C-alpha positions as CSV (number, residue, x, y, z in Angstrom):
1,X,107.2,-77.5,-116.2
2,X,109.4,-76.4,-112.8
3,X,107.8,-76.1,-109.6
4,X,107.4,-72.3,-108.8
5,X,110.4,-71.2,-105.9
6,X,109.3,-69.7,-102.2
7,X,111.2,-67.4,-100.9
8,X,110.2,-65.8,-97.7
9,X,111.4,-63.1,-96.5
10,X,111.4,-59.2,-95.2
11,X,111.9,-56.5,-97.9
12,X,114.7,-54.5,-95.8
13,X,116.7,-57.6,-94.9
14,X,119.9,-57.4,-97.1
15,X,119.8,-61.3,-98.0
16,X,116.5,-61.4,-98.9
17,X,117.2,-58.9,-101.6
18,X,119.9,-60.7,-102.6
19,X,118.4,-64.0,-103.0
20,X,115.4,-62.4,-105.1
21,X,117.7,-60.6,-107.3
22,X,119.7,-63.5,-107.8
23,X,116.8,-66.1,-108.7
24,X,115.5,-62.9,-110.9
25,X,118.7,-62.9,-112.9
26,X,118.5,-66.3,-113.6
27,X,114.7,-65.7,-115.0
28,X,113.7,-68.5,-112.1
29,X,109.8,-68.5,-111.4
30,X,109.7,-67.2,-107.6
31,X,106.9,-66.1,-105.7
32,X,108.0,-63.8,-102.7
33,X,106.2,-63.5,-99.6
34,X,106.8,-60.8,-97.3
35,X,106.4,-62.5,-93.6
36,X,106.4,-58.9,-91.5
37,X,103.3,-57.8,-93.1
38,X,101.6,-61.5,-93.3
39,X,101.5,-63.5,-90.3
40,X,99.6,-66.3,-91.6
41,X,102.8,-66.7,-94.2
42,X,104.9,-66.3,-91.6
43,X,103.5,-69.4,-89.8
44,X,104.1,-71.4,-93.3
45,X,107.7,-70.2,-93.1
46,X,108.2,-71.6,-89.7
47,X,106.3,-75.2,-90.7
48,X,109.1,-74.9,-93.6
49,X,112.1,-74.1,-91.4
50,X,111.1,-76.2,-88.7
51,X,110.6,-73.0,-86.7
52,X,113.7,-71.1,-87.4
53,X,113.3,-67.4,-87.7
54,X,115.9,-66.5,-90.3
55,X,114.9,-65.2,-93.6
56,X,115.1,-65.6,-96.6
57,X,113.4,-69.4,-96.4
58,X,114.0,-70.7,-99.8
59,X,111.7,-73.2,-101.0
60,X,112.7,-75.1,-104.2
61,X,111.9,-78.3,-105.7
62,X,111.3,-79.7,-101.9
63,X,114.7,-78.5,-100.5
64,X,114.4,-75.7,-98.3
65,X,117.4,-73.2,-97.6
66,X,117.7,-70.7,-94.8
67,X,119.7,-68.1,-95.3
68,X,121.3,-66.9,-99.1
69,X,124.7,-66.7,-99.7
70,X,125.4,-65.3,-103.1
71,X,128.7,-66.3,-103.3
72,X,128.0,-69.7,-103.7
73,X,124.7,-69.3,-105.2
74,X,124.4,-71.2,-108.9
75,X,127.8,-73.0,-108.7
């Protein structure tokens, strides 16, 4: 069974929304974490991103991706 994918983001941010929609379209098992309303989770995100404060931060299979470019995703 595949490991759950984590998406750290903000609801209003279009790239967070695009990432969530793209993973949902692919029926991926995703946990979405709203960093704006969960400061403890913001700290977790910052550990994954080495302190970079840019969303979304996507953690998939041990790989961390900062930002989302829907044009090249899934290729």
